[in-house]
Residue frames as qw, qx, qy, qz and C-alpha x, y, z in Angstrom:
[[0.043, -0.756, 0.426, -0.495, 43.66, -5.62, -36.24],
 [0.632, -0.027, -0.737, 0.237, 45.36, -7.90, -33.84],
 [0.581, -0.681, -0.443, 0.052, 44.58, -8.04, -30.07],
 [0.585, -0.311, -0.148, 0.734, 47.75, -6.30, -28.99],
 [0.170, 0.196, 0.234, 0.937, 47.20, -3.37, -31.34],
 [0.351, -0.630, -0.502, -0.477, 43.62, -3.00, -30.18],
 [0.632, -0.603, -0.364, 0.322, 44.67, -2.97, -26.55],
 [0.463, -0.141, 0.007, 0.875, 47.25, -0.34, -27.27],
 [0.047, -0.398, -0.351, -0.846, 44.75, 1.85, -29.07],
 [0.532, -0.675, -0.475, -0.187, 42.22, 1.42, -26.27],
 [0.638, -0.459, -0.255, 0.563, 44.98, 2.34, -23.75],
 [0.320, 0.072, 0.154, 0.932, 46.02, 5.44, -25.61],
 [0.229, -0.569, -0.432, -0.661, 42.44, 6.62, -25.86],
 [0.606, -0.676, -0.413, 0.077, 41.95, 6.13, -22.14],
 [0.559, -0.270, -0.098, 0.778, 45.14, 8.13, -21.48],
 [0.078, 0.307, 0.285, 0.905, 43.92, 11.00, -23.73],
 [0.432, -0.650, -0.452, -0.432, 40.50, 11.04, -22.01],
 [0.653, -0.536, -0.356, 0.399, 42.19, 10.97, -18.59],
 [0.415, -0.036, -0.005, 0.909, 44.28, 13.95, -19.46],
 [0.164, -0.472, -0.347, -0.794, 41.24, 15.94, -20.56],
 [0.603, -0.609, -0.491, -0.154, 39.32, 14.83, -17.56],
 [0.627, -0.383, -0.273, 0.621, 42.16, 15.80, -15.12],
 [0.209, 0.197, 0.139, 0.948, 42.44, 19.20, -16.82],
 [0.364, -0.593, -0.406, -0.592, 38.73, 19.79, -16.14],
 [0.715, -0.609, -0.322, 0.120, 39.47, 18.96, -12.47],
 [0.107, -0.970, 0.202, -0.085, 42.19, 21.80, -12.44],
 [0.809, -0.309, 0.337, 0.371, 45.26, 19.48, -12.84],
 [0.270, 0.832, -0.366, -0.316, 48.10, 20.78, -14.91],
 [0.975, 0.159, 0.110, 0.112, 49.51, 18.02, -17.22],
 [0.243, -0.807, 0.456, 0.285, 53.29, 18.08, -17.13],
 [0.094, 0.427, -0.832, -0.342, 54.10, 14.99, -19.12],
 [0.881, 0.162, 0.138, -0.423, 52.38, 12.10, -20.89],
 [0.975, 0.191, -0.054, 0.100, 54.02, 8.75, -21.46],
 [0.049, -0.873, 0.476, -0.092, 57.16, 9.86, -19.74],
 [0.947, 0.151, -0.258, 0.117, 59.91, 7.39, -20.37],
 [0.289, -0.797, 0.513, -0.131, 62.67, 6.63, -17.92],
 [0.374, 0.367, -0.852, -0.014, 65.17, 3.80, -17.69],
 [0.230, -0.008, 0.835, -0.500, 62.99, 2.45, -14.71],
 [0.209, 0.472, 0.855, 0.049, 59.81, 2.39, -16.84],
 [0.020, -0.384, -0.389, -0.837, 57.10, 4.55, -18.39],
 [0.068, 0.376, 0.581, -0.719, 54.75, 6.87, -16.42],
 [0.240, 0.638, 0.685, 0.258, 51.32, 7.27, -18.18],
 [0.010, 0.833, 0.199, 0.516, 50.68, 10.83, -16.93],
 [0.450, -0.225, -0.382, 0.775, 52.47, 13.29, -14.67],
 [0.067, -0.754, -0.336, -0.561, 50.32, 16.21, -13.41],
 [0.260, -0.039, -0.503, 0.824, 50.39, 18.86, -10.72],
 [0.319, -0.716, -0.424, -0.454, 47.67, 20.38, -8.66],
 [0.506, -0.847, 0.058, -0.154, 48.36, 22.77, -5.80],
 [0.202, -0.733, 0.646, -0.068, 51.38, 21.34, -3.87],
 [0.815, -0.032, 0.573, -0.083, 50.91, 17.76, -5.20],
 [0.238, 0.495, -0.704, -0.450, 52.86, 16.13, -7.96],
 [0.818, 0.084, 0.401, -0.403, 50.66, 13.23, -9.29],
 [0.051, 0.326, -0.868, -0.372, 51.90, 10.17, -11.09],
 [0.733, 0.186, 0.245, -0.607, 48.95, 8.60, -12.75],
 [0.159, -0.085, 0.944, 0.275, 48.58, 5.00, -14.00],
 [0.633, 0.261, -0.019, -0.728, 45.77, 4.58, -16.46],
 [0.224, -0.032, 0.968, 0.112, 44.18, 1.22, -17.17],
 [0.620, 0.138, -0.246, -0.732, 41.49, 0.46, -19.76],
 [0.362, -0.130, 0.899, -0.207, 39.77, -2.72, -18.60],
 [0.347, -0.078, -0.785, -0.507, 38.00, -5.31, -20.53],
 [0.658, -0.384, -0.063, -0.645, 34.58, -6.17, -19.31],
 [0.925, -0.202, -0.318, -0.043, 35.69, -9.57, -18.04],
 [0.554, 0.265, -0.496, 0.614, 38.77, -8.28, -16.16],
 [0.480, -0.739, -0.445, 0.159, 38.31, -7.56, -12.41],
 [0.026, 0.939, -0.124, 0.321, 39.33, -4.16, -11.08],
 [0.710, -0.655, 0.257, 0.036, 41.38, -5.85, -8.43],
 [0.845, 0.006, 0.337, 0.416, 43.79, -7.10, -11.10],
 [0.358, 0.929, 0.079, 0.043, 44.44, -3.75, -12.62],
 [0.237, 0.805, -0.452, 0.302, 47.91, -3.20, -11.16],
 [0.873, -0.182, -0.376, 0.251, 50.33, -5.59, -9.36],
 [0.541, -0.800, 0.052, 0.256, 52.64, -4.81, -6.53],
 [0.662, -0.083, 0.365, 0.650, 55.62, -5.13, -9.01],
 [0.285, 0.662, 0.386, 0.576, 54.01, -2.63, -11.34],
 [0.282, -0.937, -0.175, -0.108, 53.48, -0.22, -8.51],
 [0.651, -0.570, 0.203, 0.459, 57.09, -0.52, -7.36],
 [0.554, 0.225, 0.420, 0.683, 58.28, 0.03, -10.92],
 [0.104, 0.813, 0.334, 0.466, 56.23, 3.18, -11.16],
 [0.483, -0.864, -0.024, 0.140, 57.49, 4.48, -7.83],
 [0.679, -0.274, 0.315, 0.603, 61.11, 3.94, -9.12],
 [0.383, 0.501, 0.436, 0.641, 60.34, 5.62, -12.39],
 [0.153, -0.926, -0.251, -0.237, 58.79, 8.58, -10.50],
 [0.610, -0.693, 0.085, 0.374, 61.85, 8.88, -8.32],
 [0.592, 0.005, 0.405, 0.697, 64.07, 9.06, -11.37],
 [0.185, 0.715, 0.442, 0.509, 61.74, 11.57, -13.06],
 [0.340, -0.930, -0.138, 0.023, 61.79, 13.86, -10.00],
 [0.644, -0.498, 0.216, 0.540, 65.54, 13.70, -9.80],
 [0.461, 0.183, 0.460, 0.736, 65.74, 14.92, -13.40],
 [0.050, -0.682, -0.381, -0.622, 63.10, 17.64, -13.00],
 [0.340, -0.126, -0.528, 0.767, 64.21, 19.54, -9.91],
 [0.191, -0.232, -0.074, -0.951, 61.60, 22.25, -10.57],
 [0.700, -0.327, -0.350, -0.530, 58.83, 19.86, -9.51],
 [0.595, 0.017, -0.755, 0.275, 60.76, 17.90, -6.86],
 [0.051, -0.130, 0.539, -0.831, 59.50, 20.12, -3.93],
 [0.671, -0.146, -0.172, -0.706, 55.90, 19.07, -4.62],
 [0.574, -0.187, 0.721, -0.340, 54.43, 16.18, -2.48],
 [0.265, 0.174, -0.824, -0.469, 54.32, 13.07, -4.69],
 [0.664, 0.092, 0.502, -0.546, 51.11, 11.06, -4.97],
 [0.013, -0.130, 0.912, 0.388, 50.34, 7.91, -6.95],
 [0.612, 0.250, 0.279, -0.697, 46.93, 7.74, -8.53],
 [0.242, 0.093, 0.922, 0.288, 45.13, 5.10, -10.57],
 [0.512, 0.331, 0.009, -0.793, 42.50, 5.87, -13.16],
 [0.338, 0.077, 0.928, 0.138, 40.47, 2.91, -14.39],
 [0.466, 0.271, -0.242, -0.806, 38.36, 2.90, -17.42],
 [0.471, 0.104, 0.872, -0.085, 36.13, -0.26, -17.21],
 [0.024, 0.124, 0.747, 0.653, 34.57, -1.18, -20.53],
 [0.226, -0.559, -0.641, -0.474, 31.26, 0.64, -20.99],
 [0.465, -0.735, -0.449, 0.206, 31.40, 2.41, -17.66],
 [0.028, -0.972, 0.108, -0.207, 32.42, 5.85, -16.16],
 [0.539, 0.451, -0.526, 0.479, 36.05, 6.19, -15.18],
 [0.722, -0.661, -0.198, 0.054, 37.11, 5.60, -11.57],
 [0.278, 0.727, -0.368, 0.508, 39.81, 7.90, -10.11],
 [0.805, -0.498, -0.256, 0.194, 41.62, 6.39, -7.06],
 [0.081, 0.873, -0.304, 0.373, 43.65, 9.20, -5.43],
 [0.225, -0.602, 0.712, -0.283, 46.68, 8.01, -3.47],
 [0.920, 0.034, -0.258, -0.294, 46.04, 4.41, -4.65],
 [0.894, -0.169, -0.235, 0.343, 49.26, 3.34, -3.07],
 [0.242, -0.951, 0.193, 0.003, 52.06, 4.98, -0.97],
 [0.459, 0.642, -0.583, 0.191, 55.74, 4.74, -0.56],
 [0.882, -0.361, -0.303, -0.001, 55.35, 2.73, 2.64],
 [0.513, -0.836, 0.107, 0.164, 57.75, 4.90, 4.55],
 [0.754, 0.021, 0.264, 0.601, 60.52, 4.66, 1.96],
 [0.001, -0.712, 0.136, 0.689, 62.24, 7.72, 0.71],
 [0.734, 0.650, 0.105, -0.169, 61.60, 8.19, -2.95],
 [0.256, 0.826, -0.496, -0.081, 65.26, 8.80, -3.59],
 [0.413, -0.438, 0.794, -0.084, 66.34, 5.57, -1.95],
 [0.806, 0.291, 0.482, -0.181, 64.39, 3.58, -4.54],
 [0.502, 0.771, -0.301, -0.251, 66.63, 4.51, -7.42]]
């Protein structure tokens, strides 16, 4: 198996485990691997009045947590979330939040709630 295929398999497994883990924490999974023209969103979930866009990263042992997601990747996810919300009006009244779930190799997962914010930009203006 090549390196890319192994990384893809590890990432899919991390996403599946994250969905199960979030469900145990009373999140409702709305979509998985949601594709938009702006990019893909790993997991979209709801809990209470919050609509959560989750980025999942399975990290190799030698990769630092700080390098898990770049500013460009965060902006791409915010834009994809704005587009998804515009197409799914049923969920648009919920407060958006961007979470990051890291699965470091051989360790327990780390859930960073509100890992980044919109920085005072309206979600719709990012489309």
